[in-house]
N, C-alpha and C positions, 0 to 999 in steps of 0.2 A: 505495500498501500505504500502513494506515495504520499507524505506529511508536509504540507505548508502551514507555516507560523506567519501569522505577522501581526506588523506593531504600527505604533507612530502618528496613531488618531488623534482627533483632540477637539477642542473648542478655539478659534481662532477667529479675530476681526479680519474684516475686510480688508482684502489689501496685504493682508498678509501672506505666512509660508508654512509651509509643513514637506516633513516626508518620511514616507509610507515604506516600510520595509517587510519584503515579504521572503523568509527561508524557506528553501524546499531541502527534499531530500537526496536531490541528483540535480544534473542539468535537465533542463526542458527549455523550451519556448514556452512564455510565459506570458501573459496579459493582467491588466487590471480592469476593471468592471466596477459599477456602482450602482447602486439601488436607492432612489428615494423614497419618502413615503406615496403610498398610492400609484407608484410608475411601475414599468419593468426593467428589470435590469439594462442596461446599457452598456454600451460598449465604451472603454477610456483610450489605452493604449497597449502595446502590444511590442514584446522583442522577441527578436529571432537567440534559437539556442545559442548561436555563438556571440549575440551581440552584435553581429554586423549589419544587421537592420530592425526598423521601426517603425511602428504607424502611429498616427493618432485621429480622434477624433476630431470633427473641426471644432467643436465647443472648448478645446483645451490646447491644440495648439499653439504654439509661442508662450502658453503659458507653463504648460508641465513637461516635464522630462522625465522620460523613462531607463533606466539603465542598469546594467549587472555587474556583480562582481561575482566569476565564476571560481574561483577559488573558494568563496566561500557559500556557493549555490544562492547566492541571494540578490535579489532584485529590488532595485528602490525606482520610487514614485516621488520627485519633488514637486510639488505642488509650489506655485508662485502666481501673486496677485490676484488671490482667491476671493470667490464670488459668494453671495450667498446660496448661486445655484447651483456652488458642487457641493452643497450637502447633500449627504448620503453616505449609506456604508459602502465600507470600499471593499471590494474583494480582489486578489488574486488570485491567478488559476494557471493551471500549467495544462499542456498539453500531451496528447501518450508519446512514449517517448520515440514513436517513430518518425513524429511528422515536428520536422524543426523550425520550420517557417511562421512567420506572425500569422495573425486570423483577428478578424475582427468581430467573428460570430463566435456568442457562447457554446454553441456546438459544439464547436471545436476541441473542448475543453475538459478535458477528463477528470482533472483533481479540482478541489475548489479551497483554499482558505477558509478560517472563520468569521470574517469579517472586519474592519474598523471602520468605530464611527468617525466622521468627520463632520463638524459642525462651522460652519462658517457664519458668524452675525453681522447685523450691519451698522 
């Protein structure tokens, strides 16, 4: 079983920053998704297994940055210029080991972290 442990959520004022971390039990293509109350889970960003490729939702590009430290099997989500609409539970996810490319679809991810709450106040 692939284990994902994420952390770094919290309460921040609009315009502030947070960094989320997700540590996996091995190297995988990874993604971040978020879910706000009453909304479906939505794609935020993803990174290939090697870290050579990334992609972002339009709503977060130029504000969020995904990166990874493969020596630690850890993926990070640096969130800058946070907005109240960024408020959500953020989930990291890992693709099956057979797939190393980025993906925007939650159905392409096999393993999920427990989620961490990000709240942005106005």
